[in-house]
Backbone bond lengths (Angstrom), bond angles and torsions (degrees), N, CA, C in turn:
res aa  C-N    CA-C-N  psi(-1)  N-CA   C-N-CA  omega(-1)  CA-C   N-CA-C  phi
1 X - - - 1.450 - - 1.515 108.29 -
2 X 1.306 118.80 129.50 1.451 123.68 -179.79 1.520 110.27 -78.53
3 X 1.322 115.41 150.91 1.455 120.09 179.13 1.514 110.67 -62.92
4 X 1.319 115.17 143.50 1.455 119.90 174.97 1.512 114.30 87.33
5 X 1.317 118.08 -13.80 1.456 119.67 179.80 1.522 109.77 -88.19
6 X 1.287 115.52 144.12 1.472 120.60 178.24 1.517 109.19 -81.88
7 X 1.284 116.34 151.68 1.451 121.81 174.47 1.507 108.28 -133.86
8 X 1.299 116.11 160.77 1.461 120.67 -176.91 1.517 110.59 -92.50
9 X 1.284 115.46 128.86 1.460 123.03 175.35 1.529 108.09 -77.79
10 X 1.305 117.83 163.03 1.458 120.71 -179.99 1.526 112.03 -54.08
11 X 1.314 116.70 -36.38 1.465 120.60 -179.30 1.523 112.05 -86.04
12 X 1.324 115.88 15.29 1.451 122.63 174.77 1.528 113.49 67.26
13 X 1.327 117.20 24.18 1.461 120.31 173.80 1.519 108.25 -92.60
14 X 1.297 116.83 146.81 1.456 121.08 179.23 1.528 110.28 -85.30
15 X 1.317 116.84 128.19 1.452 122.15 178.12 1.521 108.23 -131.12
16 X 1.308 116.97 144.23 1.460 119.78 171.88 1.517 107.50 -93.69
17 X 1.318 116.20 160.43 1.462 119.12 178.73 1.522 110.30 -62.44
18 X 1.319 118.57 -33.47 1.464 120.97 178.28 1.530 110.38 -62.92
19 X 1.311 117.56 -42.94 1.463 120.32 179.24 1.521 110.82 -64.47
20 X 1.323 117.03 -39.18 1.453 120.85 179.35 1.525 109.32 -65.41
21 X 1.333 117.48 -43.46 1.447 122.09 179.60 1.521 110.94 -61.92
22 X 1.325 117.67 -39.65 1.456 121.36 -179.37 1.523 111.86 -68.55
23 X 1.326 118.18 -25.48 1.459 121.63 -179.39 1.518 112.19 -82.86
24 X 1.299 117.23 -12.90 1.454 121.88 -176.25 1.523 109.81 -63.23
25 X 1.318 115.38 126.68 1.454 120.49 -178.15 1.519 108.81 -144.23
26 X 1.321 115.74 128.65 1.453 120.59 178.06 1.520 109.00 -69.67
27 X 1.319 117.00 126.05 1.469 121.42 -175.81 1.525 112.89 -81.74
28 X 1.317 117.31 -14.09 1.461 120.91 177.27 1.533 108.94 -114.88
29 X 1.297 116.23 170.89 1.458 120.72 179.18 1.525 109.18 -70.87
30 X 1.338 118.00 131.99 1.467 119.38 177.92 1.525 110.24 -60.70
31 X 1.310 115.65 146.79 1.456 120.08 -178.93 1.522 111.41 -71.84
32 X 1.341 117.00 -30.45 1.455 121.31 -177.09 1.519 110.57 -131.37
33 X 1.312 115.79 138.08 1.455 121.42 170.41 1.522 108.93 -88.21
34 X 1.309 116.42 161.95 1.466 120.16 -178.06 1.522 111.47 -58.35
35 X 1.324 118.04 -43.67 1.463 121.26 -177.11 1.531 112.12 -61.96
36 X 1.309 117.71 -30.01 1.459 121.44 177.63 1.528 111.70 -70.69
37 X 1.321 116.57 -26.08 1.467 121.23 -175.10 1.528 113.32 -95.81
38 X 1.303 116.78 -17.12 1.463 120.44 -174.39 1.527 111.12 -70.77
39 X 1.324 116.20 132.40 1.465 122.78 177.41 1.526 107.16 -112.67
40 X 1.312 116.88 116.84 1.459 121.31 -178.10 1.529 110.76 -67.41
41 X 1.325 117.70 149.26 1.466 119.55 178.39 1.528 112.58 -79.46
42 X 1.322 117.58 -10.14 1.457 121.06 -173.58 1.525 111.51 -87.74
43 X 1.336 114.81 142.12 1.460 120.34 -178.52 1.519 112.62 -107.35
44 X 1.323 117.64 -22.16 1.466 121.42 -178.23 1.522 109.75 -137.79
45 X 1.338 115.94 150.16 1.464 120.60 176.29 1.517 109.77 -130.30
46 X 1.320 114.23 152.48 1.456 121.06 -179.24 1.528 109.27 -76.70
47 X 1.332 114.99 139.58 1.458 121.03 176.77 1.521 107.40 -138.69
48 X 1.306 115.51 142.48 1.461 120.35 178.72 1.516 109.39 -105.73
49 X 1.332 116.23 136.60 1.466 119.03 175.73 1.526 109.32 -86.34
50 X 1.329 117.46 -179.14 1.462 121.02 -176.06 1.530 113.14 -65.17
51 X 1.332 117.49 -18.36 1.468 121.16 177.14 1.526 112.10 -90.26
52 X 1.313 116.72 0.32 1.461 121.02 178.73 1.520 114.33 85.44
53 X 1.332 116.99 8.97 1.462 120.07 178.14 1.519 109.92 -83.63
54 X 1.315 115.06 137.12 1.463 120.41 -179.58 1.520 110.32 -89.10
55 X 1.311 114.83 140.40 1.458 121.39 172.00 1.528 106.71 -144.40
56 X 1.298 115.62 166.55 1.463 119.93 179.75 1.521 110.09 -112.41
57 X 1.324 115.35 137.10 1.461 122.26 177.93 1.524 108.28 -123.33
58 X 1.309 115.58 157.03 1.470 120.10 -179.85 1.523 110.99 -65.79
59 X 1.328 115.05 142.70 1.461 121.80 174.72 1.523 107.07 -89.26
60 X 1.322 116.21 132.52 1.454 119.10 175.79 1.523 108.31 -76.03
61 X 1.323 115.62 119.18 1.466 120.95 179.47 1.512 108.43 -123.50
62 X 1.306 116.29 124.59 1.453 121.04 176.29 1.524 107.37 -85.17
63 X 1.315 116.28 102.74 1.458 121.22 -176.19 1.534 112.27 -83.50
64 X 1.315 117.51 -4.03 1.467 122.48 177.07 1.524 109.31 -136.15
65 X 1.333 116.96 68.30 1.465 119.05 -173.11 1.523 115.48 -69.17
66 X 1.331 119.01 -23.09 1.468 119.49 -176.95 1.520 113.12 -100.56
67 X 1.319 117.06 -25.49 1.464 120.00 -174.05 1.520 112.39 81.25
68 X 1.315 117.42 2.44 1.469 123.00 177.35 1.527 106.11 -104.20
69 X 1.315 117.01 115.32 1.458 121.83 -169.62 1.524 113.70 -53.67
70 X 1.320 118.10 -48.93 1.470 120.70 -177.53 1.532 110.81 -65.01
71 X 1.315 117.04 -43.15 1.463 120.42 -179.35 1.527 110.70 -66.56
72 X 1.317 117.49 -43.81 1.465 120.55 178.75 1.520 111.24 -63.61
73 X 1.336 116.69 -39.50 1.461 119.95 177.23 1.534 110.18 -64.64
74 X 1.324 116.67 -37.95 1.460 120.77 177.68 1.530 110.92 -64.35
75 X 1.315 117.43 -41.67 1.465 120.81 178.45 1.523 111.04 -64.89
76 X 1.327 117.42 -39.67 1.469 120.40 176.05 1.525 110.62 -66.26
77 X 1.318 116.57 -35.23 1.469 122.80 177.23 1.528 110.01 -62.30
78 X 1.332 116.80 -45.94 1.461 121.04 177.41 1.530 111.21 -66.27
79 X 1.321 117.20 -40.29 1.462 121.66 -179.83 1.524 111.57 -63.71
80 X 1.326 116.90 -27.93 1.462 121.33 177.92 1.522 111.61 -80.93
81 X 1.333 117.29 -2.36 1.454 120.74 179.61 1.515 113.76 84.95
82 X 1.309 117.05 14.47 1.469 121.30 178.88 1.523 108.97 -87.69
83 X 1.322 116.05 143.49 1.463 119.36 -177.05 1.524 114.43 -134.16
84 X 1.321 118.44 -0.60 1.461 120.72 -177.90 1.526 109.28 -77.94
85 X 1.328 115.25 91.69 1.462 121.19 -176.17 1.528 110.60 -64.53
86 X 1.318 116.97 -35.94 1.467 120.67 178.68 1.522 111.67 -60.64
87 X 1.322 117.19 -43.47 1.468 120.90 178.87 1.525 110.40 -66.25
88 X 1.327 116.47 -40.62 1.459 119.71 179.46 1.525 111.32 -62.54
89 X 1.322 116.56 -48.65 1.469 119.51 -177.80 1.530 111.28 -67.30
90 X 1.318 117.15 -36.06 1.465 120.06 177.58 1.528 110.52 -63.50
91 X 1.316 116.45 -39.95 1.463 121.30 179.35 1.534 111.30 -61.65
92 X 1.331 116.40 -32.09 1.463 120.65 -178.96 1.531 113.33 -97.78
93 X 1.325 116.61 -3.47 1.461 119.98 178.46 1.517 113.22 70.00
94 X 1.325 116.94 32.46 1.468 121.30 177.98 1.518 109.09 -123.59
95 X 1.314 116.21 167.35 1.462 121.99 177.54 1.524 109.48 -91.12
96 X 1.313 115.37 155.23 1.469 120.86 178.18 1.526 109.94 -58.36
97 X 1.332 116.67 -39.45 1.461 120.73 179.77 1.528 111.51 -63.66
98 X 1.329 116.53 -34.78 1.464 119.99 179.07 1.530 111.01 -68.79
99 X 1.328 116.15 -39.95 1.463 119.43 175.30 1.527 109.73 -63.70
100 X 1.325 116.53 -42.79 1.461 120.79 178.15 1.520 112.07 -60.20
101 X 1.332 116.89 -39.23 1.467 121.02 178.39 1.529 110.38 -66.54
102 X 1.332 117.27 -41.83 1.457 121.02 178.39 1.527 110.80 -61.59
103 X 1.325 116.27 -47.30 1.464 120.98 179.03 1.523 110.05 -59.93
104 X 1.318 116.90 -44.81 1.466 121.01 -178.73 1.527 111.60 -63.83
105 X 1.305 117.52 -44.60 1.467 121.01 -178.48 1.530 110.81 -63.35
106 X 1.334 116.95 -40.56 1.466 120.00 -176.30 1.525 113.66 -80.65
107 X 1.349 116.82 -30.22 1.468 119.33 -172.09 1.520 114.63 -118.87
108 X 1.321 117.16 -20.56 1.458 120.35 -173.81 1.514 111.84 78.72
109 X 1.333 117.62 5.06 1.461 123.11 179.70 1.518 109.88 -108.91
110 X 1.317 115.97 150.45 1.464 118.18 171.78 1.521 107.76 -73.00
111 X 1.301 115.60 160.45 1.458 120.80 179.03 1.534 110.45 -59.12
112 X 1.315 117.11 -41.39 1.468 120.81 -179.22 1.529 111.09 -63.48
113 X 1.321 117.03 -42.01 1.467 120.55 179.88 1.522 110.20 -66.62
114 X 1.337 117.75 -43.25 1.462 120.60 177.96 1.527 110.02 -59.42
115 X 1.322 116.82 -46.33 1.464 120.94 -179.30 1.526 111.22 -62.14
116 X 1.340 118.15 -43.44 1.467 120.71 179.62 1.528 110.94 -65.26
117 X 1.334 117.55 -41.00 1.464 120.36 178.25 1.531 110.43 -63.55
118 X 1.326 116.16 -40.76 1.461 120.68 179.10 1.524 110.40 -62.47
119 X 1.324 116.26 -47.50 1.460 120.34 -178.83 1.523 111.41 -62.51
120 X 1.305 116.99 -42.46 1.462 120.82 -179.22 1.524 110.71 -66.64
121 X 1.330 117.78 -42.71 1.471 120.03 179.13 1.522 110.84 -64.57
122 X 1.348 116.83 -43.08 1.461 120.04 177.11 1.524 110.54 -59.16
123 X 1.317 116.46 -47.11 1.466 120.35 179.84 1.528 110.54 -60.76
124 X 1.323 117.85 -43.80 1.465 121.18 179.37 1.524 111.56 -59.66
125 X 1.329 117.52 -45.59 1.461 119.86 -179.71 1.522 111.54 -65.59
126 X 1.321 116.89 -41.42 1.461 120.00 179.31 1.523 111.36 -66.92
127 X 1.311 117.16 -38.98 1.465 120.37 177.51 1.530 111.02 -65.68
128 X 1.305 117.00 -41.61 1.466 120.73 -175.33 1.527 112.60 -72.15
129 X 1.322 117.89 -44.52 1.457 120.34 -168.85 1.526 115.29 -102.88
130 X 1.330 118.43 -4.64 1.466 120.43 -179.90 1.519 110.17 -129.66
131 X 1.307 114.72 167.19 1.460 120.89 173.00 1.525 110.49 -108.16
132 X 1.320 116.79 27.57 1.461 120.26 178.51 1.521 109.48 -60.11
133 X 1.335 117.40 141.79 1.467 118.78 174.47 1.531 110.23 -62.65
134 X 1.312 116.32 156.26 1.468 120.87 -174.77 1.521 112.83 -59.16
135 X 1.327 117.76 -36.78 1.475 118.78 179.64 1.526 110.57 -65.68
136 X 1.336 118.47 -32.29 1.457 121.46 178.05 1.531 110.91 -75.39
137 X 1.324 117.42 -37.33 1.461 121.12 174.79 1.527 108.78 -59.81
138 X 1.326 116.56 -45.99 1.474 120.91 -179.95 1.526 110.90 -60.58
139 X 1.322 116.83 -43.90 1.467 120.40 -179.30 1.526 110.93 -63.77
140 X 1.321 116.92 -48.02 1.467 120.75 -177.55 1.530 112.47 -68.33
141 X 1.317 116.96 -28.83 1.467 120.66 179.57 1.526 112.23 -83.28
142 X 1.333 117.17 -4.85 1.452 120.46 178.54 1.518 113.47 84.82
143 X 1.329 116.48 15.29 1.459 119.76 -179.93 1.525 112.15 -93.34
144 X 1.306 117.20 -12.83 1.454 121.12 172.73 1.512 115.26 90.51
145 X 1.318 117.93 -61.43 1.460 120.41 -174.51 1.525 110.80 -134.44
146 X 1.316 113.69 164.87 1.461 120.37 178.45 1.528 110.91 -62.09
147 X 1.315 117.00 -34.00 1.469 121.20 178.42 1.530 110.32 -66.29
148 X 1.343 116.98 -42.72 1.463 120.00 177.79 1.524 111.23 -64.79
149 X 1.327 117.21 -37.42 1.467 121.06 175.95 1.526 109.47 -61.81
150 X 1.317 115.74 -46.20 1.466 120.85 178.96 1.534 110.43 -57.63
151 X 1.323 116.58 -47.05 1.468 120.29 -178.74 1.522 112.12 -64.86
152 X 1.335 117.47 -40.00 1.465 120.67 179.43 1.529 110.52 -65.74
153 X 1.323 117.16 -42.51 1.468 120.03 -179.81 1.524 111.12 -70.74
154 X 1.307 117.94 -35.15 1.474 120.72 175.03 1.521 110.39 -64.82
155 X 1.328 115.79 -42.23 1.468 120.72 -179.94 1.530 111.06 -62.11
156 X 1.330 116.59 -45.76 1.461 120.62 -173.66 1.526 114.20 -88.27
157 X 1.326 118.11 -34.98 1.466 120.46 -171.72 1.521 114.18 -128.36
158 X 1.324 117.63 -5.02 1.461 122.34 -176.19 1.531 111.26 56.02
159 X 1.342 115.36 42.98 1.461 122.49 179.02 1.520 109.41 -138.35
160 X 1.318 115.78 155.60 1.459 120.71 171.24 1.525 107.86 -83.64
161 X 1.329 117.21 174.03 1.456 120.81 178.86 1.519 112.48 -62.10
162 X 1.317 116.54 -42.39 1.464 120.80 179.14 1.523 111.01 -65.71
163 X 1.322 116.74 -42.96 1.466 120.42 178.21 1.527 110.71 -63.81
164 X 1.316 116.76 -41.08 1.467 120.83 -179.28 1.526 110.07 -65.47
165 X 1.344 116.85 -41.02 1.471 121.06 178.28 1.521 110.03 -60.17
166 X 1.321 117.18 -46.16 1.465 120.82 -179.94 1.523 111.34 -65.23
167 X 1.321 116.89 -37.05 1.461 121.76 179.98 1.528 111.68 -67.09
168 X 1.334 116.92 -42.56 1.466 121.71 -175.32 1.525 113.20 -77.97
169 X 1.317 116.87 -37.92 1.454 120.39 -169.67 1.519 112.41 -71.01
170 X 1.319 114.24 129.81 1.460 122.97 175.44 1.530 107.94 -111.34
171 X 1.300 116.85 165.36 1.456 120.46 179.37 1.530 109.64 -58.99
172 X 1.327 116.36 131.64 1.452 121.46 179.02 1.521 114.78 87.41
173 X 1.336 118.11 -3.19 1.460 120.18 -179.11 1.512 113.30 -71.64
174 X 1.338 117.17 -38.77 1.455 120.69 -176.87 1.526 109.19 -63.54
175 X 1.309 117.28 121.80 1.448 122.44 -179.54 1.516 113.93 85.00
176 X 1.314 118.92 2.07 1.460 120.40 178.94 1.525 111.01 -63.35
177 X 1.318 116.08 -33.23 1.458 121.46 178.50 1.523 109.03 -125.98
178 X 1.338 116.31 154.92 1.462 120.99 174.57 1.522 108.92 -124.12
179 X 1.318 113.82 152.70 1.482 120.48 179.73 1.511 110.97 -83.71
């Protein structure tokens, strides 16, 4: 069935594929919450010793949070700021729908929602803890351009990138983590 075309339900009601997708709901508890699956882009964090000297230590990152090879590889793919789902699925020899089913079964989220949440969280962390220019934040978060970053932040928070950075950043945040 092609996207956008209506199909007939058993009770002869007309439904679009978008309406069917929006009604999809996992009937059991998802195995993983989003926070369990998120992989931070930072590799080191600032730590102060008892004399007040700052040093950096490695951040513990679980690069295989599910133990399912394809899903973990997909999460690492998103964490790297990659978004070409077709290339990812081709590399693994699976269909986009199969990846979407796996994501839905494990998280209760559609693939698109998981990807948008990942991109927004990546952008938020990069805005808060770095002074990267907005176009670089957008690239690293997998949003592509500064305009796409602006649209994503407007959609989710009704803020621009600069406004979001000012809102998130607390004293001492800049430089707390390194890439």
